[in-house]
Each structure stands twice: as C-alpha cells, then as structure tokens.
C-alpha positions as CSV (number, residue, x, y, z in Angstrom):
1,M,-9.0,-46.2,-31.8
2,N,-7.5,-49.0,-30.1
3,E,-3.6,-48.3,-29.4
4,S,-2.8,-51.9,-30.5
5,A,-4.9,-51.8,-33.6
6,S,-3.2,-52.8,-36.9
7,V,-2.9,-49.7,-38.9
8,S,-0.9,-48.2,-41.8
9,A,0.0,-44.7,-41.0
10,P,-0.3,-42.3,-43.8
11,V,2.7,-41.3,-45.7
12,P,3.8,-37.8,-44.7
13,A,2.6,-35.0,-46.9
14,R,5.5,-33.2,-48.4
15,S,4.9,-29.3,-48.6
16,P,6.9,-27.1,-50.7
17,S,10.1,-26.1,-48.9
18,S,13.7,-25.4,-49.6
19,P,15.1,-28.1,-51.8
20,L,18.7,-27.6,-50.4
21,R,17.2,-27.7,-46.8
22,D,15.5,-30.9,-47.6
23,L,18.5,-32.7,-49.5
24,L,21.3,-31.5,-47.4
25,P,20.7,-33.9,-44.5
26,G,20.6,-36.9,-46.8
27,V,23.7,-35.8,-48.5
28,I,25.7,-35.4,-45.3
29,G,24.3,-38.9,-44.2
30,M,25.6,-40.5,-47.4
31,V,29.0,-38.8,-47.0
32,L,29.2,-40.1,-43.5
33,V,28.3,-43.6,-44.6
34,G,30.7,-43.5,-47.6
35,G,33.6,-42.2,-45.6
36,S,33.2,-44.7,-43.0
37,V,34.5,-47.5,-45.4
38,T,38.1,-46.6,-44.1
39,V,37.1,-46.8,-40.3
40,S,35.2,-50.2,-41.1
41,R,38.3,-51.9,-42.3
42,C,39.5,-51.7,-38.8
43,L,37.0,-54.2,-37.9
44,V,38.3,-56.9,-40.4
45,G,39.3,-59.9,-38.3
46,A,37.0,-58.9,-35.3
47,P,33.9,-60.9,-34.4
48,L,30.9,-60.2,-36.8
49,F,28.0,-59.8,-34.3
50,A,29.3,-58.6,-30.8
51,P,30.9,-55.4,-31.9
52,Q,27.9,-54.5,-34.1
53,A,25.6,-55.2,-31.2
54,V,27.4,-52.8,-29.1
55,R,27.4,-50.3,-31.8
56,Y,23.8,-50.2,-32.2
57,A,23.1,-50.5,-28.5
58,V,25.3,-47.3,-28.1
59,A,23.6,-45.5,-30.9
60,A,20.2,-46.4,-29.3
61,V,21.2,-44.8,-26.0
62,I,22.6,-41.8,-27.9
63,L,19.4,-41.4,-29.9
64,F,17.3,-41.8,-26.8
65,A,19.2,-39.1,-25.1
66,L,18.8,-36.7,-28.0
67,T,15.2,-37.2,-28.2
68,R,14.9,-36.3,-24.5
69,A,17.1,-33.3,-25.0
70,A,15.1,-32.1,-28.1
71,R,11.8,-32.9,-26.4
72,V,10.9,-35.0,-29.4
73,P,8.2,-37.6,-28.6
74,V,9.0,-41.0,-29.6
75,R,5.7,-43.1,-30.1
76,R,5.5,-46.7,-29.2
77,P,5.0,-48.9,-32.3
78,R,1.6,-50.6,-32.8
79,G,0.2,-53.4,-34.8
80,R,2.0,-53.9,-38.1
81,E,4.2,-51.1,-37.4
82,W,6.3,-53.6,-35.5
83,L,6.8,-55.7,-38.6
84,W,7.9,-52.6,-40.8
85,L,10.5,-51.5,-38.0
86,A,11.7,-55.1,-37.4
87,G,11.9,-55.5,-41.2
88,I,14.4,-52.5,-41.3
89,A,16.5,-53.6,-38.6
90,A,16.7,-57.3,-40.0
91,S,17.4,-56.1,-43.6
92,G,19.3,-53.0,-43.3
93,L,21.4,-53.7,-40.2
94,V,21.7,-57.4,-39.7
95,L,21.4,-59.0,-43.1
96,F,23.2,-56.3,-44.8
97,N,26.2,-56.9,-42.7
98,V,26.2,-60.6,-43.1
99,A,25.8,-60.1,-46.8
100,V,28.8,-57.8,-47.1
101,V,31.1,-60.0,-44.9
102,R,30.1,-63.3,-46.6
103,G,30.1,-61.7,-50.0
104,V,33.7,-60.6,-49.9
105,A,34.7,-64.0,-49.4
106,H,33.3,-65.0,-52.8
107,A,33.6,-61.7,-54.8
108,E,36.0,-58.8,-54.8
109,P,34.8,-55.7,-52.6
110,A,34.0,-53.7,-55.9
111,V,31.4,-56.3,-56.9
112,I,29.4,-55.8,-53.6
113,A,29.9,-52.0,-53.9
114,V,28.6,-51.9,-57.4
115,A,25.5,-53.9,-56.4
116,V,24.8,-51.7,-53.5
117,A,25.4,-48.6,-55.7
118,S,22.4,-49.9,-57.8
119,V,19.9,-48.9,-55.1
120,P,18.8,-45.6,-56.6
121,V,17.0,-47.6,-59.4
122,L,15.1,-49.7,-57.0
123,L,14.3,-46.7,-54.8
124,G,13.0,-44.8,-57.9
125,L,10.7,-47.5,-59.0
126,V,9.3,-49.0,-55.7
127,G,9.5,-45.9,-53.4
128,P,6.9,-43.7,-55.3
129,L,4.5,-46.8,-55.4
130,L,4.8,-47.1,-51.6
131,E,4.1,-43.4,-51.3
132,R,1.0,-43.9,-53.6
133,Q,2.4,-41.8,-56.3
134,R,3.6,-42.3,-59.8
135,P,7.4,-42.9,-60.2
136,S,9.1,-39.6,-61.6
137,R,10.4,-39.9,-65.1
138,R,13.0,-37.5,-64.2
139,V,14.3,-39.7,-61.3
140,L,14.0,-42.9,-63.5
141,L,16.1,-41.2,-66.2
142,A,18.6,-40.0,-63.6
143,A,19.0,-43.3,-61.4
144,P,20.9,-45.4,-64.1
145,V,23.1,-42.3,-64.7
146,V,24.1,-42.1,-60.9
147,V,24.7,-45.9,-60.8
148,A,26.8,-45.7,-64.0
149,G,29.0,-43.0,-62.1
150,A,29.0,-45.1,-59.0
151,V,30.4,-48.0,-61.1
152,L,33.1,-46.0,-62.6
153,V,34.1,-44.8,-59.1
154,E,34.1,-48.4,-57.5
155,G,35.3,-50.3,-60.5
156,T,34.5,-54.0,-61.3
157,G,35.9,-57.2,-59.8
158,R,35.9,-60.9,-60.2
159,T,33.1,-63.1,-58.6
160,D,31.6,-66.6,-58.4
161,A,27.7,-67.6,-58.3
162,A,27.8,-67.3,-54.6
163,G,29.3,-63.8,-54.7
164,V,26.6,-62.8,-57.2
165,G,24.1,-64.1,-54.6
166,W,25.6,-62.3,-51.7
167,A,25.8,-59.0,-53.8
168,A,22.1,-59.3,-54.8
169,L,21.1,-59.7,-51.1
170,A,23.3,-56.7,-50.2
171,L,21.4,-54.7,-52.7
172,A,17.9,-55.9,-51.5
173,C,18.8,-55.1,-47.9
174,E,20.1,-51.7,-48.7
175,A,16.9,-50.8,-50.6
176,G,14.9,-52.4,-47.7
177,F,16.5,-50.0,-45.3
178,T,14.8,-47.0,-47.0
179,L,11.6,-48.8,-48.4
180,L,10.5,-50.5,-45.4
181,A,10.6,-47.1,-43.6
182,V,8.1,-45.4,-45.8
183,P,5.0,-46.9,-44.2
184,V,6.0,-45.8,-40.7
185,L,7.6,-42.4,-41.3
186,G,4.4,-40.7,-41.2
187,R,3.5,-41.6,-37.7
188,H,7.1,-41.9,-36.1
189,G,9.2,-39.4,-38.2
190,A,12.9,-39.7,-38.6
191,W,13.6,-39.7,-34.9
192,G,11.2,-42.5,-34.0
193,V,12.2,-44.8,-37.1
194,S,15.8,-44.3,-36.3
195,F,15.5,-45.0,-32.6
196,H,13.3,-48.1,-32.9
197,T,15.2,-49.5,-35.9
198,V,18.6,-49.1,-34.0
199,W,17.5,-50.7,-30.6
200,L,15.7,-53.6,-32.6
201,G,18.8,-54.1,-34.5
202,A,20.9,-54.2,-31.3
203,V,18.6,-56.9,-29.7
204,M,18.9,-59.1,-33.0
205,L,22.5,-58.9,-33.1
206,T,23.0,-59.6,-29.4
207,G,20.9,-62.7,-29.9
208,L,23.1,-63.7,-32.9
209,A,26.3,-63.0,-30.8
210,L,25.1,-65.2,-28.1
211,L,24.1,-68.1,-30.5
212,V,27.0,-68.0,-32.7
213,E,30.0,-66.5,-31.0
214,R,31.6,-67.2,-27.7
215,P,31.1,-64.9,-24.8
216,A,34.7,-64.0,-25.0
217,S,34.1,-62.4,-28.5
218,L,33.6,-59.0,-26.7
219,A,37.2,-59.2,-25.5
220,A,38.6,-59.9,-28.8
221,P,38.6,-56.4,-30.4
222,G,41.5,-54.2,-29.4
223,P,41.4,-50.4,-28.5
224,R,41.8,-49.3,-32.1
225,Q,38.8,-51.4,-33.2
226,W,36.6,-50.3,-30.3
227,T,37.3,-46.6,-31.2
228,A,36.1,-47.6,-34.8
229,V,33.0,-49.0,-33.3
230,G,32.5,-45.8,-31.4
231,Y,32.8,-43.8,-34.3
232,L,30.4,-45.9,-36.4
233,A,27.9,-45.9,-33.6
234,I,27.7,-42.0,-33.3
235,M,28.4,-40.8,-36.7
236,V,27.4,-43.6,-39.1
237,T,24.4,-44.8,-37.2
238,A,23.0,-42.3,-34.7
239,V,23.7,-39.2,-36.9
240,A,23.4,-40.6,-40.5
241,F,20.4,-42.5,-39.9
242,L,18.6,-39.6,-38.6
243,L,19.7,-37.3,-41.4
244,W,18.9,-40.0,-43.9
245,Y,15.2,-40.6,-42.7
246,R,14.7,-36.9,-42.5
247,T,15.5,-36.5,-46.2
248,V,13.3,-39.5,-47.1
249,A,10.4,-38.2,-45.3
250,A,10.8,-34.6,-46.9
251,V,11.5,-35.6,-50.6
252,G,10.4,-39.2,-51.0
253,A,12.3,-42.4,-51.3
254,G,12.7,-42.0,-55.0
255,R,14.6,-38.7,-55.1
256,A,16.3,-39.5,-52.0
257,G,17.7,-42.6,-53.4
258,L,19.8,-40.6,-55.9
259,L,21.8,-39.2,-52.9
260,T,23.2,-42.8,-52.5
261,G,25.6,-41.6,-55.3
262,F,27.6,-39.6,-52.8
263,A,28.5,-42.6,-50.8
264,P,31.1,-44.1,-53.2
265,L,32.5,-40.6,-53.9
266,A,32.9,-40.1,-50.2
267,A,34.7,-43.4,-49.9
268,A,37.1,-42.6,-52.8
269,G,37.7,-39.3,-51.2
270,A,38.3,-40.9,-47.8
271,G,40.8,-43.4,-49.4
272,A,42.8,-40.7,-51.1
273,V,43.1,-38.6,-47.8
274,T,44.1,-41.8,-45.7
275,G,46.9,-42.7,-48.0
276,G,45.1,-44.5,-50.7
277,G,46.6,-42.3,-53.5
278,A,45.1,-39.7,-55.8
279,P,41.9,-40.7,-57.6
280,G,42.5,-42.0,-61.1
281,P,40.9,-40.6,-64.4
282,T,38.2,-43.3,-64.3
283,V,37.1,-42.1,-60.8
284,W,37.1,-38.4,-61.9
285,L,34.9,-39.4,-64.8
286,G,32.5,-41.3,-62.5
287,L,32.3,-38.3,-60.4
288,A,31.3,-36.1,-63.2
289,V,28.7,-38.7,-64.2
290,V,27.3,-39.0,-60.8
291,I,26.8,-35.1,-60.4
292,A,25.1,-35.1,-64.0
293,G,22.7,-37.9,-62.7
294,L,22.2,-35.8,-59.7
295,A,21.5,-32.7,-61.6
296,I,19.0,-34.5,-63.8
297,G,17.0,-36.1,-61.1
298,L,17.1,-33.3,-58.2
299,R,16.4,-30.2,-60.6
300,S,13.3,-28.6,-59.2
301,T,10.2,-28.5,-61.5
302,G,8.9,-25.6,-59.7
303,T,5.5,-27.3,-58.8
304,P,4.9,-28.6,-55.4
305,A,4.6,-32.3,-54.9
306,R,1.3,-34.0,-55.0
307,E,0.0,-34.7,-51.6
308,P,-0.4,-38.5,-51.2
309,E,-3.8,-39.9,-50.2
310,P,-3.8,-41.2,-46.7
311,A,-4.0,-44.9,-46.3
312,P,-7.1,-46.3,-44.8
313,T,-7.0,-47.1,-41.1
314,S,-8.9,-49.8,-39.2
315,P,-11.6,-48.8,-36.9
C-alpha cells in the first residue's frame, strides 16, 4: 500500500479488560483538567496566543521524549489522517481557547462551563456512530443525568446572544477534541494522537501569535504566569491528553464522555482548597447527581463489547 494513500484506519477493537483499569486514566485526566481552572486564572490579562503556543510546544517536546523513553513508535500521519489530527488541534486546542476567552466577555463563566458540561450527550450520540456501533441506551440515559449534575455544580449565569454563540462553539470544540480522534486512534494510539495534536496546535498558535500579537507578547507574562504555563503544559496537556485518549481507545467515546462530569467536580474542589470557601448544598447535590449518572452509564453489562468492523481502505 502506498504510504501516502488516503485511508481510514480501523477503529481499535476493544477486548474485555478491567473496567477500572480502562476508566481510571480518563478519570485522572478529567480531574487534572477540572483542577486546572484555578491555575488558568493566573493567565487572565496575559496575551492569548503566545503563552498557549509555548505551552503546547513544551508539551510536544515532553511527549516526544516520553515516547522515546518508552520506546513507543510514533507513526507519521498519512492522507486524510492529517485532516483529522489538524481538526483536533484547530477545534480542541485553538478555537476552544478563543471561544472561552471571547465568551466570558459576553457571558458569565458559568454559562460557558454549563455548555461544555453538556459534551457527554454529544459524545454519547455521535461517538458510537463514528465507531460503527449503535449508541448505548445506558449511556444515553446517563448522559443527561451527568450534565444535570454538572449544571448544579457550575450554576447558571447571565448572557447575551453572542455569549450563547460562543458557548455553543466551545461545546462543539470540546466534543471535536474527542470525536475527531476516533478515526485515527486505531493506527496512532493515544501516544501518537496526543503528540501530533499537540505539535500541530503549537504551530497554529505560533502563527496566530505572529499575526495578531506583538513580538514582545512573550515578555508580557510574569514569573507566576509562566509557572502556570509550565504546569498546564506538563499536567494538563502532556499527561491529561495521553490519559484521556487512552480511555477513549479502551472504552469508546460514548462511555468516556461521561467521565467529563469529573471536571466540574474537580474545579469546585480545587476552588475550595485554594480559598474559595466550602461548597454549598447545591454543589453537593450536583456531586450526588453526577455520581448517580456515572453509576448508570459505566456499570458493566457483563458482556464484551462488539468488535467494530474495520473501515475499508483504499488500495
């Protein structure tokens, strides 16, 4: 087969394994993402693109070094795989950051957070279709429960029409970060998808920084903000991306999507630990609802998942 041929790699078959072992990486990844909200607040007032470009460039170097140390082969993308990977970087990394920053100018942060918290519904519906499976009734029942719990944790807020638009874009980008990875996880795995997505995002953000921001923008952040960038690069990008895609490959996008309910819980917990005060009754109720949704959607049925049929490849 020609290496540059346009192909669609088969979705990885998921053999029966320990549910906890498959789900735990995704849980940890979402906890890291949710807990990073407090760290990300340090970047308020910093240039939008330049620090993020550095963040993803550093994460790409870390991931490359880890793949070498672990002797994990990283394959070169080919054909349409470039489009899938570039789509992940453009939506989940670049546009998502723009949507959040621009959205909070028109809406209270809770509005954006609630929109993003709705991602389990999209992943539960669309994810299995991309994997050539039927959406799970259990996951479709659990997804709105998890979303409702996340809404209780995050609360609601005021917005205008532009804020609603930015919130919808943030939701689409958050879903795209997972859904666009499904066609390429089979050939590249969690390591390859994470590495290629991160370096592509770094290139895109560097280009935007050069076009939109002044060259001196890299000198604008102070030591505290660069420390935040370093933490985000290591824990929330290199580590969390790898953990998340590992779970998506193991259990599918639909079930993995339910784990995003841990992000708002981690955000609330991090806020309490850093001086935001003890969670109120509504937050505790939201926690209980999220746990109930997870129990519904993640409970093992005791039967192995059907192996999806491989997608046709071009000669």
